[in-house]
PADREN-399522 format. One record per residue (C-alpha): x, y, z. Coordinates in pm, 1 decimal, padded with zeros to 6 digits. Layout:
<pts>
<pt><x>X</x><y>Y</y><z>Z</z></pt>
...
</pts>
This chain:
<pts>
<pt><x>00000.0</x><y>00000.0</y><z>00000.0</z></pt>
<pt><x>00101.7</x><y>00363.4</y><z>-00061.3</z></pt>
<pt><x>00389.6</x><y>00258.3</y><z>-00283.5</z></pt>
<pt><x>00586.3</x><y>00510.2</y><z>-00499.9</z></pt>
<pt><x>00589.5</x><y>00375.1</y><z>-00857.1</z></pt>
<pt><x>00834.1</x><y>00515.8</y><z>-01116.0</z></pt>
<pt><x>00670.5</x><y>00631.1</y><z>-01439.6</z></pt>
<pt><x>00872.7</x><y>00716.4</y><z>-01750.1</z></pt>
<pt><x>00704.2</x><y>00835.0</y><z>-02071.0</z></pt>
<pt><x>00902.7</x><y>00953.6</y><z>-02373.6</z></pt>
<pt><x>00813.4</x><y>01147.0</y><z>-02688.0</z></pt>
<pt><x>00446.7</x><y>01152.9</y><z>-02588.7</z></pt>
<pt><x>00245.1</x><y>01401.3</y><z>-02800.1</z></pt>
<pt><x>-00010.2</x><y>01439.7</y><z>-02520.0</z></pt>
<pt><x>00263.8</x><y>01578.4</y><z>-02295.1</z></pt>
<pt><x>00370.9</x><y>01868.6</y><z>-02515.4</z></pt>
<pt><x>00438.9</x><y>02203.6</y><z>-02352.2</z></pt>
<pt><x>00108.2</x><y>02335.4</y><z>-02483.7</z></pt>
<pt><x>-00072.5</x><y>02053.3</y><z>-02300.0</z></pt>
<pt><x>00114.6</x><y>02041.5</y><z>-01966.7</z></pt>
<pt><x>00318.1</x><y>02363.9</y><z>-01940.6</z></pt>
<pt><x>00682.3</x><y>02450.9</y><z>-01987.6</z></pt>
<pt><x>00803.2</x><y>02229.9</y><z>-01700.2</z></pt>
<pt><x>00526.3</x><y>01969.1</y><z>-01699.2</z></pt>
<pt><x>00353.3</x><y>02151.8</y><z>-01412.8</z></pt>
<pt><x>00007.8</x><y>02074.5</y><z>-01552.6</z></pt>
<pt><x>00045.5</x><y>01696.8</y><z>-01517.7</z></pt>
<pt><x>-00181.3</x><y>01519.5</y><z>-01266.5</z></pt>
<pt><x>-00227.3</x><y>01155.5</y><z>-01164.8</z></pt>
<pt><x>-00532.1</x><y>00971.4</y><z>-01029.0</z></pt>
<pt><x>-00579.1</x><y>00611.9</y><z>-00919.6</z></pt>
<pt><x>-00933.5</x><y>00584.0</y><z>-01054.0</z></pt>
<pt><x>-00966.7</x><y>00858.6</y><z>-01314.5</z></pt>
<pt><x>-01108.2</x><y>01103.0</y><z>-01058.7</z></pt>
<pt><x>-00932.3</x><y>01104.6</y><z>-00720.0</z></pt>
<pt><x>-00591.9</x><y>01269.1</y><z>-00726.7</z></pt>
<pt><x>-00294.2</x><y>01084.3</y><z>-00581.4</z></pt>
<pt><x>00035.8</x><y>01225.6</y><z>-00457.9</z></pt>
<pt><x>00314.0</x><y>01240.3</y><z>-00715.6</z></pt>
<pt><x>00653.8</x><y>01395.4</y><z>-00775.1</z></pt>
<pt><x>00783.8</x><y>01506.8</y><z>-01114.2</z></pt>
<pt><x>01154.5</x><y>01419.3</y><z>-01115.8</z></pt>
<pt><x>01217.5</x><y>01549.1</y><z>-01466.2</z></pt>
<pt><x>01031.1</x><y>01690.5</y><z>-01764.5</z></pt>
<pt><x>01145.1</x><y>01809.8</y><z>-02105.5</z></pt>
<pt><x>00935.7</x><y>01889.1</y><z>-02406.3</z></pt>
<pt><x>00837.4</x><y>02115.5</y><z>-02690.8</z></pt>
<pt><x>00523.3</x><y>02199.4</y><z>-02884.6</z></pt>
<pt><x>00514.6</x><y>01849.2</y><z>-03037.9</z></pt>
<pt><x>00583.3</x><y>01608.3</y><z>-02751.8</z></pt>
<pt><x>00708.7</x><y>01570.9</y><z>-02395.9</z></pt>
<pt><x>00920.0</x><y>01338.9</y><z>-02179.8</z></pt>
<pt><x>00849.7</x><y>01285.8</y><z>-01811.7</z></pt>
<pt><x>00985.3</x><y>01082.0</y><z>-01521.7</z></pt>
<pt><x>00756.1</x><y>01084.6</y><z>-01220.5</z></pt>
<pt><x>00700.6</x><y>00900.9</y><z>-00892.6</z></pt>
<pt><x>00334.5</x><y>00818.7</y><z>-00828.4</z></pt>
<pt><x>00208.8</x><y>00696.7</y><z>-00491.1</z></pt>
<pt><x>-00050.7</x><y>00425.0</y><z>-00546.8</z></pt>
<pt><x>-00292.4</x><y>00338.5</y><z>-00263.1</z></pt>
<pt><x>-00266.9</x><y>-00030.0</y><z>-00353.3</z></pt>
<pt><x>-00033.3</x><y>-00228.4</y><z>-00577.0</z></pt>
<pt><x>-00133.3</x><y>-00585.0</y><z>-00661.2</z></pt>
<pt><x>00127.9</x><y>-00860.4</y><z>-00669.6</z></pt>
<pt><x>-00082.5</x><y>-01082.7</y><z>-00894.9</z></pt>
<pt><x>-00281.8</x><y>-00852.7</y><z>-01123.7</z></pt>
<pt><x>-00247.2</x><y>-00527.2</y><z>-01317.8</z></pt>
<pt><x>-00295.6</x><y>-00204.9</y><z>-01124.3</z></pt>
<pt><x>-00449.0</x><y>00076.7</y><z>-01327.3</z></pt>
<pt><x>-00387.5</x><y>00445.1</y><z>-01270.0</z></pt>
<pt><x>-00420.9</x><y>00751.0</y><z>-01488.5</z></pt>
<pt><x>-00215.8</x><y>01047.0</y><z>-01608.4</z></pt>
<pt><x>-00408.1</x><y>01368.4</y><z>-01682.9</z></pt>
<pt><x>-00304.4</x><y>01650.8</y><z>-01913.8</z></pt>
<pt><x>-00459.9</x><y>01967.5</y><z>-02052.7</z></pt>
<pt><x>-00364.8</x><y>02204.3</y><z>-01771.0</z></pt>
<pt><x>-00060.7</x><y>02431.4</y><z>-01787.4</z></pt>
<pt><x>-00057.4</x><y>02549.7</y><z>-01424.8</z></pt>
<pt><x>00076.2</x><y>02372.2</y><z>-01117.5</z></pt>
<pt><x>-00125.3</x><y>02251.0</y><z>-00821.1</z></pt>
<pt><x>-00129.8</x><y>02502.1</y><z>-00536.7</z></pt>
<pt><x>00022.4</x><y>02240.7</y><z>-00305.1</z></pt>
<pt><x>00265.2</x><y>02088.5</y><z>-00555.8</z></pt>
<pt><x>00563.9</x><y>02083.3</y><z>-00316.1</z></pt>
<pt><x>00365.0</x><y>01920.1</y><z>-00036.3</z></pt>
<pt><x>00218.6</x><y>01668.0</y><z>-00280.2</z></pt>
<pt><x>00566.6</x><y>01570.4</y><z>-00398.8</z></pt>
<pt><x>00698.9</x><y>01528.9</y><z>-00043.0</z></pt>
<pt><x>00394.6</x><y>01322.4</y><z>00056.9</z></pt>
<pt><x>00488.0</x><y>01053.3</y><z>-00196.0</z></pt>
<pt><x>00760.4</x><y>00933.5</y><z>00040.3</z></pt>
<pt><x>00607.1</x><y>01011.5</y><z>00379.9</z></pt>
<pt><x>00405.3</x><y>00688.7</y><z>00411.4</z></pt>
<pt><x>00719.6</x><y>00474.6</y><z>00423.1</z></pt>
<pt><x>00906.6</x><y>00682.1</y><z>00684.3</z></pt>
<pt><x>01171.8</x><y>00817.9</y><z>00449.4</z></pt>
<pt><x>01400.9</x><y>01081.1</y><z>00598.8</z></pt>
<pt><x>01618.6</x><y>01107.4</y><z>00287.0</z></pt>
<pt><x>01512.4</x><y>01082.6</y><z>-00076.9</z></pt>
<pt><x>01764.0</x><y>01235.3</y><z>-00315.4</z></pt>
<pt><x>01751.0</x><y>01156.5</y><z>-00686.2</z></pt>
<pt><x>02104.6</x><y>01297.3</y><z>-00736.9</z></pt>
<pt><x>01987.8</x><y>01460.4</y><z>-01058.3</z></pt>
<pt><x>02088.8</x><y>01825.6</y><z>-01013.0</z></pt>
<pt><x>02384.2</x><y>01988.9</y><z>-01186.4</z></pt>
<pt><x>02693.4</x><y>02005.9</y><z>-00960.0</z></pt>
<pt><x>02847.2</x><y>02344.0</y><z>-00878.7</z></pt>
<pt><x>03172.6</x><y>02451.1</y><z>-00713.8</z></pt>
<pt><x>03015.1</x><y>02710.4</y><z>-00481.6</z></pt>
<pt><x>03126.2</x><y>02666.0</y><z>-00119.1</z></pt>
<pt><x>02784.5</x><y>02720.4</y><z>00040.8</z></pt>
<pt><x>02567.7</x><y>02562.9</y><z>-00228.7</z></pt>
<pt><x>02384.4</x><y>02240.7</y><z>-00142.7</z></pt>
<pt><x>02263.7</x><y>02188.1</y><z>-00496.7</z></pt>
<pt><x>02150.4</x><y>01823.6</y><z>-00477.7</z></pt>
<pt><x>01794.9</x><y>01898.6</y><z>-00365.4</z></pt>
<pt><x>01606.5</x><y>01620.1</y><z>-00188.0</z></pt>
<pt><x>01237.1</x><y>01534.3</y><z>-00198.5</z></pt>
<pt><x>01152.8</x><y>01542.6</y><z>00174.5</z></pt>
<pt><x>01006.1</x><y>01858.7</y><z>00329.0</z></pt>
<pt><x>01274.6</x><y>02079.5</y><z>00480.3</z></pt>
<pt><x>01643.3</x><y>02066.8</y><z>00395.5</z></pt>
<pt><x>01774.9</x><y>01760.1</y><z>00579.4</z></pt>
<pt><x>01821.3</x><y>01572.1</y><z>00251.1</z></pt>
<pt><x>01967.4</x><y>01860.4</y><z>00048.1</z></pt>
<pt><x>02334.6</x><y>01777.8</y><z>-00010.7</z></pt>
<pt><x>02638.1</x><y>01933.8</y><z>-00179.3</z></pt>
<pt><x>02867.0</x><y>01789.8</y><z>-00439.3</z></pt>
<pt><x>03224.7</x><y>01822.9</y><z>-00315.8</z></pt>
<pt><x>03583.2</x><y>01756.9</y><z>-00412.4</z></pt>
<pt><x>03930.0</x><y>01705.8</y><z>-00272.2</z></pt>
<pt><x>04083.5</x><y>01735.0</y><z>-00619.4</z></pt>
<pt><x>03894.1</x><y>01755.9</y><z>-00952.0</z></pt>
<pt><x>03606.7</x><y>02004.7</y><z>-00967.8</z></pt>
<pt><x>03260.4</x><y>01882.7</y><z>-01060.0</z></pt>
<pt><x>03019.7</x><y>02029.5</y><z>-01313.8</z></pt>
<pt><x>02757.4</x><y>01953.8</y><z>-01576.5</z></pt>
<pt><x>02967.0</x><y>01665.6</y><z>-01711.1</z></pt>
<pt><x>02908.6</x><y>01470.8</y><z>-01389.4</z></pt>
<pt><x>02533.1</x><y>01462.6</y><z>-01450.6</z></pt>
<pt><x>02471.9</x><y>01154.8</y><z>-01667.4</z></pt>
<pt><x>02196.9</x><y>00911.7</y><z>-01762.7</z></pt>
<pt><x>02111.6</x><y>00716.0</y><z>-01450.7</z></pt>
<pt><x>01911.2</x><y>00413.8</y><z>-01350.9</z></pt>
<pt><x>01607.7</x><y>00642.0</y><z>-01343.3</z></pt>
<pt><x>01635.1</x><y>00974.2</y><z>-01526.9</z></pt>
<pt><x>01967.4</x><y>01144.5</y><z>-01437.5</z></pt>
<pt><x>02235.0</x><y>01041.2</y><z>-01186.6</z></pt>
<pt><x>02575.6</x><y>01149.0</y><z>-01054.8</z></pt>
<pt><x>02899.4</x><y>01011.9</y><z>-01198.8</z></pt>
<pt><x>03208.1</x><y>01032.2</y><z>-00977.4</z></pt>
<pt><x>03578.3</x><y>01017.2</y><z>-01064.5</z></pt>
<pt><x>03549.7</x><y>00936.4</y><z>-01433.0</z></pt>
<pt><x>03878.9</x><y>00880.2</y><z>-01616.5</z></pt>
<pt><x>04154.4</x><y>01095.0</y><z>-01466.6</z></pt>
<pt><x>03917.8</x><y>01280.2</y><z>-01228.6</z></pt>
<pt><x>03982.4</x><y>01223.8</y><z>-00857.2</z></pt>
<pt><x>03844.8</x><y>01316.8</y><z>-00516.8</z></pt>
<pt><x>03480.3</x><y>01372.8</y><z>-00616.2</z></pt>
<pt><x>03204.1</x><y>01295.7</y><z>-00364.7</z></pt>
<pt><x>02878.6</x><y>01417.4</y><z>-00208.7</z></pt>
<pt><x>02895.6</x><y>01582.3</y><z>00134.5</z></pt>
<pt><x>02619.1</x><y>01460.6</y><z>00368.7</z></pt>
<pt><x>02663.4</x><y>01745.6</y><z>00616.6</z></pt>
<pt><x>02364.3</x><y>01979.7</y><z>00610.1</z></pt>
<pt><x>02432.5</x><y>02230.7</y><z>00891.8</z></pt>
<pt><x>02706.4</x><y>02454.2</y><z>01035.3</z></pt>
<pt><x>02937.9</x><y>02389.1</y><z>00742.2</z></pt>
<pt><x>03144.7</x><y>02681.7</y><z>00614.5</z></pt>
<pt><x>03253.7</x><y>02496.6</y><z>00300.8</z></pt>
<pt><x>03017.1</x><y>02229.1</y><z>00174.8</z></pt>
<pt><x>03225.7</x><y>02193.8</y><z>-00141.4</z></pt>
<pt><x>03518.0</x><y>02079.5</y><z>00073.8</z></pt>
<pt><x>03307.6</x><y>01915.2</y><z>00347.8</z></pt>
<pt><x>03554.5</x><y>02008.9</y><z>00619.3</z></pt>
<pt><x>03507.9</x><y>02187.6</y><z>00949.3</z></pt>
<pt><x>03241.1</x><y>02123.0</y><z>01211.7</z></pt>
<pt><x>02930.4</x><y>02054.0</y><z>01003.9</z></pt>
<pt><x>02673.6</x><y>01792.0</y><z>01095.9</z></pt>
<pt><x>02346.3</x><y>01638.6</y><z>00983.3</z></pt>
<pt><x>02015.7</x><y>01589.6</y><z>01163.5</z></pt>
<pt><x>01965.0</x><y>01268.1</y><z>00969.6</z></pt>
<pt><x>02299.0</x><y>01109.0</y><z>01055.0</z></pt>
<pt><x>02463.6</x><y>01276.6</y><z>01355.0</z></pt>
<pt><x>02211.3</x><y>01526.9</y><z>01489.6</z></pt>
<pt><x>02466.2</x><y>01687.6</y><z>01718.4</z></pt>
<pt><x>02314.0</x><y>02035.0</y><z>01715.9</z></pt>
<pt><x>02015.7</x><y>01919.5</y><z>01922.7</z></pt>
<pt><x>02222.9</x><y>01692.2</y><z>02145.5</z></pt>
<pt><x>02023.5</x><y>01396.2</y><z>02019.6</z></pt>
<pt><x>02154.8</x><y>01120.5</y><z>01798.3</z></pt>
<pt><x>01911.0</x><y>00979.9</y><z>01543.9</z></pt>
<pt><x>01897.6</x><y>00642.9</y><z>01716.6</z></pt>
<pt><x>01651.9</x><y>00793.8</y><z>01966.9</z></pt>
<pt><x>01395.9</x><y>00874.4</y><z>01697.4</z></pt>
<pt><x>01126.3</x><y>00772.0</y><z>01648.4</z></pt>
<pt><x>01069.6</x><y>00664.6</y><z>02006.4</z></pt>
<pt><x>00882.1</x><y>00348.6</y><z>01904.1</z></pt>
<pt><x>01147.2</x><y>00240.1</y><z>01656.8</z></pt>
<pt><x>01475.9</x><y>00364.8</y><z>01801.2</z></pt>
<pt><x>01799.4</x><y>00239.9</y><z>01654.5</z></pt>
<pt><x>01686.0</x><y>00142.9</y><z>01303.7</z></pt>
<pt><x>01800.2</x><y>00273.4</y><z>00967.2</z></pt>
<pt><x>01760.2</x><y>00141.9</y><z>00613.0</z></pt>
<pt><x>01995.8</x><y>00305.4</y><z>00361.0</z></pt>
<pt><x>01961.2</x><y>00229.9</y><z>-00009.2</z></pt>
<pt><x>02095.5</x><y>00337.1</y><z>-00348.2</z></pt>
<pt><x>02165.8</x><y>00221.8</y><z>-00702.5</z></pt>
<pt><x>02530.3</x><y>00200.0</y><z>-00813.9</z></pt>
<pt><x>02722.9</x><y>00117.6</y><z>-01130.6</z></pt>
<pt><x>03095.4</x><y>00066.4</y><z>-01070.3</z></pt>
<pt><x>03374.4</x><y>00090.3</y><z>-01326.4</z></pt>
<pt><x>03567.8</x><y>-00184.8</y><z>-01144.8</z></pt>
<pt><x>03495.5</x><y>-00399.0</y><z>-00837.7</z></pt>
<pt><x>03818.7</x><y>-00601.2</y><z>-00812.9</z></pt>
<pt><x>04024.2</x><y>-00354.2</y><z>-00607.6</z></pt>
<pt><x>04009.3</x><y>-00260.4</y><z>-00241.6</z></pt>
<pt><x>03793.9</x><y>-00014.0</y><z>-00049.5</z></pt>
<pt><x>03579.3</x><y>00192.2</y><z>-00281.7</z></pt>
<pt><x>03340.1</x><y>00362.3</y><z>-00039.5</z></pt>
<pt><x>02997.9</x><y>00427.4</y><z>-00192.5</z></pt>
<pt><x>02847.5</x><y>00550.9</y><z>00137.0</z></pt>
<pt><x>03008.0</x><y>00624.4</y><z>00472.3</z></pt>
<pt><x>02905.4</x><y>00813.4</y><z>00783.7</z></pt>
<pt><x>03007.2</x><y>00813.3</y><z>01147.1</z></pt>
<pt><x>03357.9</x><y>00669.9</y><z>01102.5</z></pt>
<pt><x>03426.8</x><y>00422.0</y><z>01384.9</z></pt>
<pt><x>03078.6</x><y>00484.7</y><z>01528.1</z></pt>
<pt><x>02882.6</x><y>00461.7</y><z>01207.3</z></pt>
<pt><x>02802.5</x><y>00264.0</y><z>00895.8</z></pt>
<pt><x>02933.1</x><y>00219.0</y><z>00543.4</z></pt>
<pt><x>02877.1</x><y>00050.9</y><z>00208.1</z></pt>
<pt><x>03187.6</x><y>-00021.9</y><z>00000.5</z></pt>
<pt><x>03338.7</x><y>-00243.6</y><z>-00270.7</z></pt>
<pt><x>03626.7</x><y>-00480.3</y><z>-00199.1</z></pt>
<pt><x>03762.3</x><y>-00772.5</y><z>-00405.3</z></pt>
<pt><x>03450.4</x><y>-00836.2</y><z>-00620.0</z></pt>
<pt><x>03217.8</x><y>-00802.6</y><z>-00323.1</z></pt>
<pt><x>02999.3</x><y>-00531.2</y><z>-00178.3</z></pt>
<pt><x>03010.6</x><y>-00484.4</y><z>00199.0</z></pt>
<pt><x>02768.1</x><y>-00321.3</y><z>00438.8</z></pt>
<pt><x>02924.9</x><y>-00255.3</y><z>00779.8</z></pt>
<pt><x>02819.7</x><y>-00113.3</y><z>01115.4</z></pt>
<pt><x>03062.7</x><y>-00004.7</y><z>01385.1</z></pt>
<pt><x>03105.8</x><y>00112.8</y><z>01743.0</z></pt>
<pt><x>03459.9</x><y>00182.4</y><z>01854.0</z></pt>
<pt><x>03432.2</x><y>00038.8</y><z>02205.7</z></pt>
<pt><x>03232.6</x><y>-00271.5</y><z>02108.8</z></pt>
<pt><x>03384.3</x><y>-00617.6</y><z>02084.8</z></pt>
<pt><x>03395.2</x><y>-00680.1</y><z>01795.0</z></pt>
<pt><x>03383.3</x><y>-00316.8</y><z>01687.9</z></pt>
<pt><x>03300.1</x><y>-00368.8</y><z>01317.1</z></pt>
<pt><x>03053.0</x><y>-00626.6</y><z>01187.1</z></pt>
<pt><x>02961.4</x><y>-00651.8</y><z>00819.9</z></pt>
<pt><x>02749.3</x><y>-00835.6</y><z>00568.3</z></pt>
<pt><x>02858.9</x><y>-00889.6</y><z>00210.3</z></pt>
<pt><x>02756.4</x><y>-01023.7</y><z>-00130.4</z></pt>
<pt><x>02925.1</x><y>-01079.2</y><z>-00464.6</z></pt>
<pt><x>02890.4</x><y>-00804.9</y><z>-00725.0</z></pt>
<pt><x>02995.9</x><y>-00713.8</y><z>-01079.0</z></pt>
<pt><x>03131.1</x><y>-00412.0</y><z>-01264.7</z></pt>
<pt><x>02964.2</x><y>-00205.1</y><z>-01537.8</z></pt>
<pt><x>02614.1</x><y>-00313.0</y><z>-01439.5</z></pt>
<pt><x>02347.8</x><y>-00142.6</y><z>-01229.7</z></pt>
<pt><x>02295.1</x><y>-00293.0</y><z>-00884.3</z></pt>
<pt><x>02064.7</x><y>-00202.0</y><z>-00596.1</z></pt>
<pt><x>02188.1</x><y>-00221.5</y><z>-00236.4</z></pt>
<pt><x>02007.0</x><y>-00175.9</y><z>00096.6</z></pt>
<pt><x>02186.8</x><y>-00169.6</y><z>00432.2</z></pt>
<pt><x>01939.2</x><y>-00237.1</y><z>00715.2</z></pt>
<pt><x>02097.6</x><y>-00153.6</y><z>01051.8</z></pt>
<pt><x>01921.7</x><y>-00282.7</y><z>01363.3</z></pt>
<pt><x>02075.1</x><y>-00161.0</y><z>01688.3</z></pt>
<pt><x>02207.9</x><y>-00416.0</y><z>01941.0</z></pt>
<pt><x>02344.1</x><y>-00367.8</y><z>02294.0</z></pt>
<pt><x>02717.8</x><y>-00318.2</y><z>02333.8</z></pt>
<pt><x>02942.6</x><y>-00623.4</y><z>02289.3</z></pt>
<pt><x>02671.3</x><y>-00834.9</y><z>02127.8</z></pt>
<pt><x>02824.5</x><y>-01151.5</y><z>01983.8</z></pt>
<pt><x>02821.1</x><y>-01166.6</y><z>01604.2</z></pt>
<pt><x>02573.9</x><y>-01457.1</y><z>01603.4</z></pt>
<pt><x>02332.1</x><y>-01307.1</y><z>01857.2</z></pt>
<pt><x>02095.7</x><y>-01010.9</y><z>01892.4</z></pt>
<pt><x>01873.5</x><y>-00856.8</y><z>01628.0</z></pt>
<pt><x>01976.0</x><y>-00923.4</y><z>01272.4</z></pt>
<pt><x>02096.2</x><y>-00655.5</y><z>01032.3</z></pt>
<pt><x>02096.9</x><y>-00711.8</y><z>00658.2</z></pt>
<pt><x>02268.6</x><y>-00622.7</y><z>00333.3</z></pt>
<pt><x>02015.8</x><y>-00675.2</y><z>00054.4</z></pt>
<pt><x>02163.8</x><y>-00686.1</y><z>-00293.8</z></pt>
<pt><x>01947.8</x><y>-00667.6</y><z>-00606.1</z></pt>
<pt><x>01636.3</x><y>-00716.5</y><z>-00396.0</z></pt>
<pt><x>01730.5</x><y>-01035.9</y><z>-00212.4</z></pt>
<pt><x>01933.3</x><y>-01201.0</y><z>00060.8</z></pt>
<pt><x>02086.3</x><y>-01466.7</y><z>-00164.0</z></pt>
<pt><x>02386.6</x><y>-01548.8</y><z>00055.7</z></pt>
<pt><x>02411.3</x><y>-01630.3</y><z>00426.0</z></pt>
<pt><x>02683.3</x><y>-01364.5</y><z>00454.9</z></pt>
<pt><x>02423.1</x><y>-01090.5</y><z>00394.9</z></pt>
<pt><x>02278.5</x><y>-01131.9</y><z>00746.7</z></pt>
<pt><x>02479.0</x><y>-01015.5</y><z>01048.7</z></pt>
<pt><x>02452.8</x><y>-00868.4</y><z>01401.8</z></pt>
<pt><x>02460.9</x><y>-00488.6</y><z>01381.0</z></pt>
<pt><x>02663.3</x><y>-00292.0</y><z>01633.2</z></pt>
<pt><x>02540.0</x><y>-00064.8</y><z>01910.3</z></pt>
<pt><x>02464.1</x><y>00288.6</y><z>01789.7</z></pt>
<pt><x>02669.8</x><y>00568.4</y><z>01940.2</z></pt>
<pt><x>02636.8</x><y>00945.6</y><z>01917.7</z></pt>
<pt><x>02893.8</x><y>01096.4</y><z>01683.3</z></pt>
<pt><x>02982.1</x><y>01412.3</y><z>01495.0</z></pt>
<pt><x>03191.4</x><y>01270.4</y><z>01211.3</z></pt>
<pt><x>03116.2</x><y>01389.0</y><z>00857.2</z></pt>
<pt><x>02949.8</x><y>01158.6</y><z>00607.2</z></pt>
<pt><x>02968.3</x><y>01125.6</y><z>00230.8</z></pt>
<pt><x>02872.0</x><y>00940.9</y><z>-00082.9</z></pt>
<pt><x>03173.0</x><y>00830.1</y><z>-00286.0</z></pt>
<pt><x>03461.0</x><y>00871.4</y><z>-00039.1</z></pt>
<pt><x>03570.4</x><y>00831.8</y><z>00323.9</z></pt>
<pt><x>03576.3</x><y>01164.9</y><z>00507.7</z></pt>
<pt><x>03729.8</x><y>01065.1</y><z>00839.6</z></pt>
<pt><x>03781.6</x><y>00693.4</y><z>00880.8</z></pt>
<pt><x>03559.2</x><y>00413.1</y><z>00763.3</z></pt>
<pt><x>03430.8</x><y>00085.1</y><z>00899.8</z></pt>
<pt><x>03610.1</x><y>-00221.9</y><z>00767.7</z></pt>
<pt><x>03550.7</x><y>-00596.5</y><z>00750.9</z></pt>
<pt><x>03919.3</x><y>-00668.6</y><z>00812.5</z></pt>
<pt><x>04018.5</x><y>-00739.6</y><z>01170.8</z></pt>
<pt><x>04198.2</x><y>-00448.6</y><z>01340.9</z></pt>
<pt><x>04192.2</x><y>-00253.3</y><z>01015.3</z></pt>
<pt><x>04077.2</x><y>00106.9</y><z>00980.6</z></pt>
<pt><x>04054.2</x><y>00299.2</y><z>00658.2</z></pt>
<pt><x>04177.2</x><y>00650.2</y><z>00715.6</z></pt>
<pt><x>04088.4</x><y>00900.6</y><z>00442.4</z></pt>
<pt><x>04445.8</x><y>01024.5</y><z>00431.2</z></pt>
<pt><x>04566.9</x><y>00676.1</y><z>00336.9</z></pt>
<pt><x>04307.4</x><y>00628.8</y><z>00061.0</z></pt>
<pt><x>04127.9</x><y>00819.3</y><z>-00058.3</z></pt>
<pt><x>03915.7</x><y>00507.0</y><z>-00101.8</z></pt>
<pt><x>03699.4</x><y>00685.0</y><z>-00355.1</z></pt>
<pt><x>03426.0</x><y>00525.2</y><z>-00564.1</z></pt>
<pt><x>03461.7</x><y>00529.7</y><z>-00943.0</z></pt>
<pt><x>03120.2</x><y>00504.1</y><z>-01102.9</z></pt>
<pt><x>02760.7</x><y>00627.9</y><z>-01097.0</z></pt>
<pt><x>02525.3</x><y>00663.0</y><z>-00798.3</z></pt>
<pt><x>02148.9</x><y>00711.1</y><z>-00820.1</z></pt>
<pt><x>01843.9</x><y>00724.6</y><z>-00589.5</z></pt>
<pt><x>01997.0</x><y>00767.0</y><z>-00242.4</z></pt>
<pt><x>01737.4</x><y>00705.0</y><z>00031.5</z></pt>
<pt><x>01722.9</x><y>00652.9</y><z>00407.8</z></pt>
<pt><x>01431.1</x><y>00547.4</y><z>00627.5</z></pt>
<pt><x>01402.1</x><y>00539.4</y><z>01007.2</z></pt>
<pt><x>01239.0</x><y>00196.3</y><z>00984.6</z></pt>
<pt><x>01343.7</x><y>-00152.2</y><z>00884.9</z></pt>
<pt><x>01228.6</x><y>-00191.0</y><z>00526.0</z></pt>
<pt><x>01057.7</x><y>-00526.0</y><z>00478.1</z></pt>
<pt><x>01196.3</x><y>-00793.1</y><z>00248.2</z></pt>
<pt><x>00882.4</x><y>-00761.9</y><z>00036.1</z></pt>
<pt><x>00913.2</x><y>-00383.7</y><z>-00004.9</z></pt>
<pt><x>01282.7</x><y>-00412.9</y><z>-00095.3</z></pt>
<pt><x>01202.1</x><y>-00679.2</y><z>-00354.9</z></pt>
<pt><x>00919.7</x><y>-00472.5</y><z>-00506.5</z></pt>
<pt><x>01142.4</x><y>-00163.1</y><z>-00517.3</z></pt>
<pt><x>01417.0</x><y>-00349.9</y><z>-00698.9</z></pt>
<pt><x>01180.8</x><y>-00503.1</y><z>-00953.3</z></pt>
<pt><x>00995.1</x><y>-00177.2</y><z>-01012.4</z></pt>
<pt><x>01310.6</x><y>00027.6</y><z>-01063.1</z></pt>
<pt><x>01539.1</x><y>-00214.7</y><z>-01248.8</z></pt>
<pt><x>01325.8</x><y>-00163.1</y><z>-01561.1</z></pt>
<pt><x>01081.3</x><y>00125.4</y><z>-01504.3</z></pt>
<pt><x>00950.1</x><y>00126.2</y><z>-01861.5</z></pt>
<pt><x>00871.9</x><y>-00244.5</y><z>-01829.0</z></pt>
<pt><x>00709.3</x><y>-00221.1</y><z>-01485.8</z></pt>
<pt><x>00459.3</x><y>00039.8</y><z>-01600.1</z></pt>
<pt><x>00317.0</x><y>00085.2</y><z>-01948.3</z></pt>
<pt><x>00078.4</x><y>00327.8</y><z>-02114.0</z></pt>
<pt><x>-00192.6</x><y>00266.9</y><z>-02368.5</z></pt>
<pt><x>-00242.2</x><y>-00092.7</y><z>-02491.5</z></pt>
<pt><x>-00022.4</x><y>-00330.0</y><z>-02290.3</z></pt>
<pt><x>00027.1</x><y>-00695.6</y><z>-02379.2</z></pt>
</pts>
């Protein structure tokens, strides 16, 4: 129920600018031809002859065994009065705290958080950043769904996304004393593991990735919290999802799965909090889903105890030090830089444990959006 479905329509004459407006603002969706449903337009381009749109449409019910019909409406050229709230509501039913399509053009401005998220407020608005090669329009490429962010292509180095959202004097460099309400929450004195009160200590972090190479060591796709946090990285033809607390024994515990280069993959790290010093075969399970499933026993593990922290976080590179599956090994950013070479799309975080069914549906819906939904006569 209340599932966000990706919709991609291309070269559709009914979606011309004269039918839906210059930016597609006149588009509407209903689940029965009459009652409007929440939706978000990720991208629109068009002219007087046709239009292209990628949208996320929240359906009240999605059948696993039969076709689900819903409707796109055109003919208006003005936006809904509550368009922003309608877009944010698409994700609210599933407890998302971050939804970022990573489809905005990177800039080099110090205080510009140009990767605008879909949740109300600014907690999921992030900045592209660099330790070496500047980023720009060339980093915005065709993604798994619409556009995505390519990092460290060819001779480029040191490109990443800064996950700090507050008190940062230079988001483009991601240094200093910045923090994030989603990940560290230090400004309020509360770490996110206390919220929500009825589900404390749970996070599900997901994204799509396409790596140039997976045979090397330590390419960090996502990292936050350093020795008191979590990470997703590539190492020796595998993808790892790790959780860490520095004074736990063991301090780092990870799940992993095999992966391949030059193909799109979907990964979800589900971190369930456990008390300090929980044995690796005890406590609540954490998971590393890969391409919608837990195909290997190594993808289930005992997550570490959450601990308040103020370390920076990033997509595409370690910012402080990262969690590691190797015993007594830490990955300091100065020794790396342990950067990810490839494309990242659809970065999301929830404050709940996503169910196996929802993760499977998400993977199958997004691995081929034009095949999951169809318009007109469908066979």
